[in-house]
N, CA and C atoms as a LAMMPS dump frame, in Angstrom:
ITEM: TIMESTEP
0
ITEM: NUMBER OF ATOMS
222
ITEM: BOX BOUNDS ff ff ff
-5.0000000000000000e+02 5.0000000000000000e+02
-5.0000000000000000e+02 5.0000000000000000e+02
-5.0000000000000000e+02 5.0000000000000000e+02
ITEM: ATOMS id mol type element x y z
1 1 1 N 272.656 385.592 -203.077
2 1 2 C 273.261 386.464 -202.1
3 1 3 C 272.556 387.821 -202.139
4 2 1 N 272.184 388.325 -201.002
5 2 2 C 271.489 389.605 -200.92
6 2 3 C 272.476 390.754 -201.124
7 3 1 N 271.988 391.801 -201.73
8 3 2 C 272.813 392.988 -201.948
9 3 3 C 273.02 393.721 -200.622
10 4 1 N 274.181 394.314 -200.461
11 4 2 C 274.471 395.061 -199.235
12 4 3 C 273.71 396.374 -199.197
13 5 1 N 273.522 396.991 -200.341
14 5 2 C 272.845 398.285 -200.424
15 5 3 C 271.465 398.128 -201.049
16 6 1 N 270.551 399.025 -200.701
17 6 2 C 269.23 398.977 -201.337
18 6 3 C 269.362 399.196 -202.852
19 7 1 N 268.429 398.666 -203.575
20 7 2 C 268.451 398.805 -205.032
21 7 3 C 267.351 399.739 -205.486
22 8 1 N 267.611 400.386 -206.587
23 8 2 C 266.661 401.311 -207.177
24 8 3 C 266.53 400.953 -208.651
25 9 1 N 265.317 400.747 -209.082
26 9 2 C 265.08 400.407 -210.477
27 9 3 C 264.284 401.542 -211.103
28 10 1 N 264.816 402.098 -212.19
29 10 2 C 264.121 403.192 -212.862
30 10 3 C 264.033 402.906 -214.357
31 11 1 N 263.097 403.562 -214.982
32 11 2 C 262.947 403.483 -216.43
33 11 3 C 263.273 404.863 -216.986
34 12 1 N 264.175 404.913 -217.958
35 12 2 C 264.573 406.183 -218.563
36 12 3 C 264.346 406.132 -220.065
37 13 1 N 264.302 407.309 -220.645
38 13 2 C 264.196 407.393 -222.101
39 13 3 C 265.476 406.857 -222.73
40 14 1 N 265.374 406.403 -223.93
41 14 2 C 266.532 405.86 -224.656
42 14 3 C 267.67 406.879 -224.704
43 15 1 N 267.329 408.132 -224.934
44 15 2 C 268.33 409.204 -225.027
45 15 3 C 269.109 409.338 -223.714
46 16 1 N 268.41 409.293 -222.593
47 16 2 C 269.052 409.409 -221.284
48 16 3 C 269.96 408.204 -221.044
49 17 1 N 269.47 407.025 -221.381
50 17 2 C 270.27 405.812 -221.222
51 17 3 C 271.565 405.913 -222.023
52 18 1 N 271.45 406.355 -223.259
53 18 2 C 272.64 406.452 -224.13
54 18 3 C 273.634 407.465 -223.569
55 19 1 N 273.144 408.576 -223.04
56 19 2 C 274.042 409.589 -222.469
57 19 3 C 274.79 409.032 -221.253
58 20 1 N 274.07 408.343 -220.382
59 20 2 C 274.722 407.743 -219.215
60 20 3 C 275.71 406.672 -219.653
61 21 1 N 275.328 405.899 -220.655
62 21 2 C 276.2 404.859 -221.189
63 21 3 C 277.489 405.467 -221.745
64 22 1 N 277.378 406.574 -222.473
65 22 2 C 278.558 407.244 -223.02
66 22 3 C 279.461 407.785 -221.915
67 23 1 N 278.846 408.391 -220.894
68 23 2 C 279.635 408.912 -219.781
69 23 3 C 280.345 407.784 -219.042
70 24 1 N 279.66 406.68 -218.843
71 24 2 C 280.258 405.527 -218.161
72 24 3 C 281.437 404.982 -218.968
73 25 1 N 281.251 404.89 -220.261
74 25 2 C 282.316 404.399 -221.132
75 25 3 C 283.517 405.34 -221.092
76 26 1 N 283.244 406.636 -221.148
77 26 2 C 284.316 407.637 -221.103
78 26 3 C 285.11 407.536 -219.804
79 27 1 N 284.394 407.293 -218.689
80 27 2 C 285.037 407.231 -217.376
81 27 3 C 285.468 405.815 -216.99
82 28 1 N 285.307 404.885 -217.928
83 28 2 C 285.704 403.487 -217.711
84 28 3 C 285.073 402.911 -216.438
85 29 1 N 283.755 403.08 -216.326
86 29 2 C 283.011 402.562 -215.181
87 29 3 C 281.706 401.943 -215.673
88 30 1 N 280.977 401.331 -214.784
89 30 2 C 279.709 400.715 -215.189
90 30 3 C 278.61 401.771 -215.295
91 31 1 N 277.576 401.431 -216.033
92 31 2 C 276.43 402.332 -216.172
93 31 3 C 275.789 402.568 -214.805
94 32 1 N 275.714 401.517 -213.997
95 32 2 C 275.116 401.632 -212.671
96 32 3 C 275.904 402.603 -211.784
97 33 1 N 277.217 402.472 -211.781
98 33 2 C 278.042 403.361 -210.966
99 33 3 C 277.958 404.799 -211.464
100 34 1 N 277.904 404.984 -212.768
101 34 2 C 277.806 406.336 -213.324
102 34 3 C 276.451 406.954 -212.985
103 35 1 N 275.393 406.161 -213.082
104 35 2 C 274.058 406.667 -212.736
105 35 3 C 274.012 407.055 -211.263
106 36 1 N 274.618 406.244 -210.399
107 36 2 C 274.666 406.556 -208.975
108 36 3 C 275.425 407.86 -208.735
109 37 1 N 276.561 408.025 -209.388
110 37 2 C 277.354 409.249 -209.235
111 37 3 C 276.558 410.472 -209.68
112 38 1 N 275.829 410.343 -210.778
113 38 2 C 275.015 411.459 -211.275
114 38 3 C 273.87 411.776 -210.321
115 39 1 N 273.254 410.749 -209.749
116 39 2 C 272.188 410.966 -208.767
117 39 3 C 272.719 411.673 -207.522
118 40 1 N 273.855 411.234 -207.034
119 40 2 C 274.455 411.866 -205.856
120 40 3 C 274.791 413.325 -206.144
121 41 1 N 275.358 413.593 -207.314
122 41 2 C 275.685 414.972 -207.692
123 41 3 C 274.429 415.839 -207.764
124 42 1 N 273.369 415.303 -208.333
125 42 2 C 272.114 416.051 -208.431
126 42 3 C 271.535 416.332 -207.046
127 43 1 N 271.601 415.358 -206.151
128 43 2 C 271.104 415.55 -204.786
129 43 3 C 271.916 416.603 -204.039
130 44 1 N 273.227 416.601 -204.232
131 44 2 C 274.069 417.605 -203.592
132 44 3 C 273.76 419 -204.12
133 45 1 N 273.539 419.119 -205.418
134 45 2 C 273.169 420.412 -205.994
135 45 3 C 271.817 420.879 -205.454
136 46 1 N 270.888 419.961 -205.343
137 46 2 C 269.567 420.278 -204.805
138 46 3 C 269.689 420.771 -203.358
139 47 1 N 270.514 420.078 -202.582
140 47 2 C 270.739 420.478 -201.189
141 47 3 C 271.379 421.863 -201.121
142 48 1 N 272.371 422.123 -201.984
143 48 2 C 273.024 423.434 -202.013
144 48 3 C 272.025 424.544 -202.313
145 49 1 N 271.141 424.3 -203.273
146 49 2 C 270.135 425.308 -203.622
147 49 3 C 269.183 425.567 -202.458
148 50 1 N 268.772 424.499 -201.778
149 50 2 C 267.872 424.651 -200.638
150 50 3 C 268.55 425.414 -199.508
151 51 1 N 269.8 425.089 -199.231
152 51 2 C 270.526 425.797 -198.167
153 51 3 C 270.785 427.253 -198.535
154 52 1 N 271.051 427.527 -199.804
155 52 2 C 271.241 428.909 -200.258
156 52 3 C 269.969 429.723 -200.085
157 53 1 N 268.84 429.109 -200.416
158 53 2 C 267.558 429.802 -200.252
159 53 3 C 267.289 430.081 -198.776
160 54 1 N 267.601 429.119 -197.925
161 54 2 C 267.403 429.297 -196.486
162 54 3 C 268.318 430.401 -195.961
163 55 1 N 269.569 430.418 -196.409
164 55 2 C 270.513 431.45 -195.991
165 55 3 C 270.06 432.829 -196.455
166 56 1 N 269.555 432.915 -197.667
167 56 2 C 269.067 434.194 -198.179
168 56 3 C 267.884 434.694 -197.354
169 57 1 N 267.009 433.777 -196.986
170 57 2 C 265.853 434.142 -196.159
171 57 3 C 266.317 434.64 -194.79
172 58 1 N 267.26 433.946 -194.191
173 58 2 C 267.79 434.364 -192.892
174 58 3 C 268.472 435.719 -192.987
175 59 1 N 269.19 435.942 -194.08
176 59 2 C 269.883 437.208 -194.273
177 59 3 C 268.887 438.36 -194.317
178 60 1 N 267.771 438.146 -194.986
179 60 2 C 266.745 439.185 -195.061
180 60 3 C 266.14 439.467 -193.698
181 61 1 N 265.872 438.421 -192.935
182 61 2 C 265.238 438.617 -191.63
183 61 3 C 266.232 439.127 -190.588
184 62 1 N 267.52 438.838 -190.737
185 62 2 C 268.523 439.311 -189.788
186 62 3 C 268.729 440.814 -189.869
187 63 1 N 268.492 441.394 -191.023
188 63 2 C 268.683 442.833 -191.181
189 63 3 C 267.771 443.614 -190.246
190 64 1 N 266.674 443.006 -189.853
191 64 2 C 265.718 443.665 -188.978
192 64 3 C 266.085 443.493 -187.505
193 65 1 N 266.987 442.583 -187.2
194 65 2 C 267.354 442.33 -185.813
195 65 3 C 268.782 442.795 -185.55
196 66 1 N 269.144 442.839 -184.287
197 66 2 C 270.465 443.279 -183.892
198 66 3 C 271.486 442.198 -184.23
199 67 1 N 272.579 442.59 -184.859
200 67 2 C 273.645 441.662 -185.197
201 67 3 C 274.757 441.73 -184.158
202 68 1 N 275.414 440.616 -183.946
203 68 2 C 276.53 440.531 -183.006
204 68 3 C 277.789 440.261 -183.802
205 69 1 N 278.843 440.985 -183.523
206 69 2 C 280.111 440.787 -184.223
207 69 3 C 280.64 439.378 -183.942
208 70 1 N 281.343 438.816 -184.896
209 70 2 C 281.873 437.469 -184.762
210 70 3 C 282.751 437.326 -183.523
211 71 1 N 283.654 438.28 -183.322
212 71 2 C 284.567 438.211 -182.171
213 71 3 C 283.812 438.292 -180.845
214 72 1 N 282.7 438.991 -180.825
215 72 2 C 281.904 439.079 -179.607
216 72 3 C 281.141 437.796 -179.332
217 73 1 N 280.789 437.103 -180.387
218 73 2 C 280.032 435.86 -180.233
219 73 3 C 280.894 434.746 -179.689
220 74 1 N 282.197 434.829 -179.922
221 74 2 C 283.096 433.762 -179.495
222 74 3 C 283.938 434.253 -178.342
């Protein structure tokens, strides 16, 4: 039977494997599900950092242009 979701196979250091294994055991879940949760969390953090950097850049460039009050924009 084919898997519904794409699969990802990675090789990790023994130390990383043991840490994920401990977290999975603590949370009473499988190693695969815990690794997926950690990957999703890391991707969300990465996205947050990228969006923060973009917002900071926009904030710097907006200071040079005319700003419109929120109530006026809507």
